[in-house]
N, C-alpha and C positions, 0 to 999 in steps of 0.2 A: 287490470293486466299488467304482469311483472315484466321487466323488461332488462336481460343481462347482459350486459357489455364487457366482452373481453378484449383488454387492452395489451398488446405488446410495444415496448420500448428494445429499438437495438440503437442504441448510444453507445458512442464510440471516445474515450477521454483519455488521449496519450500525452502523458507527462514524464518526465524527465526526474528523479530522486538523487538528492547528495545526501548520503547519511553519514553521522557522526556518532562516535558509540566509543566508549569507556569498556572495560571487560575485564575479567578474570578466568585465566586457564587452569584447568586441573589434567593432572596428565600420568599416566601410567606406560610402559614399555610399551603397549599396544593399540593402548586408547585415549583420546582424549577430549574434553570438555570445555564447551567455552560457552559464556555465558556475557552478555553485552547489553546495556541498558543507555540510552540514548536518544538523539531525536534524528529527521527526516525533514529535510527542504524541499518542497514539491516544486518544479518550474513547469506550467501547463503549456504545449506547443499545440495542443489539436480538441475540442470538444465539437463534435456533430452531434444532429440525432432530431428527437422530436418527442415532446413531452404536452400533458395537458396541465397547461398553466390560468389560472382567473376562471375556468370553463373554455377555453380556447385551446385547442392543436397549435402549438409554436413549432415552427423549425429553424434549427439554428447549427451557424456552424461558422462558427468564431471562438476566442476562448474566453468571452465575456457574454453574459446573456443576463435576459432582464432577472432571473427568478436565482442567480446562483455567483456568488463570487470564486470566480475558480481559476484566477490569473497566479495565484502561488498559496502555496500552503506551509506548515509547519505540522510536524507529527511526532508525538513519542514514539519512542521504538525498545521493544524488549527483545531480544535473540538468544535461540539457545541451539547447540550447535555440538553434535557426537561424530567422531571421527573414529576412524580402526583404522591404523597405520600399516600399510601393507610393506612398505618400506622404509627407511631414515627420511627420506622425503616424500615420501607420494604416499596417501592415504584415502580413503573412502569418507565420505562428509556428508551428513542428513542432518537438516535441523527444521528451525520453525521459525518463523519470524509475527509479530503483531506489532502492525502500528493502527493509531489510536488519534484522530486528526483534534489541533488544539485550538483552530479557529474556526469560528461559524461560517460553512458554505453559506448558507441561506441570506437571502436579501430580503426577505417577510419579517414583520414584525411577530412577535411572539411565533418564532420558528427556529428550531435549531435544528442544525443537517451539520453533524460530524462524525464522519465514515470512518469503517473500519477496516482494514486490510488485515488481510489476513496471507502467508504467505509458508510454502513446502520448499525445503532445498534439497537435493539431492547430487549429487556432484565426486568429484575428485580433488584432493588440497594438497598441494605443493609447498614443501618447506624447505626452507633457504639453509636454513642450522643444521 
């Protein structure tokens, strides 16, 4: 008899990010394009959940777990934005951001866990110049 087990995880990780990047902006009368490259320093403030670890289900509610180093992290960051200028100071902005972890989150030997974060953005841009 074959038994199929379906496991759902509803884990929660809350972190604060401090981005540092340099970039280039290209503009015309109505359009502006931005490309930024840099890094993001992550500081974790909450880590709650349940996971299957070494054959046991572990509940955790702390920034430190037995299987993952997650108190801080550094990620490489690439950002692209496109802005349509509505007026001299106001514009509609859309963008994409990709972050890739540079440090291994796993404490397990021969196991690598380097998460990737993918963000889309849509908003208003206000320029002081």
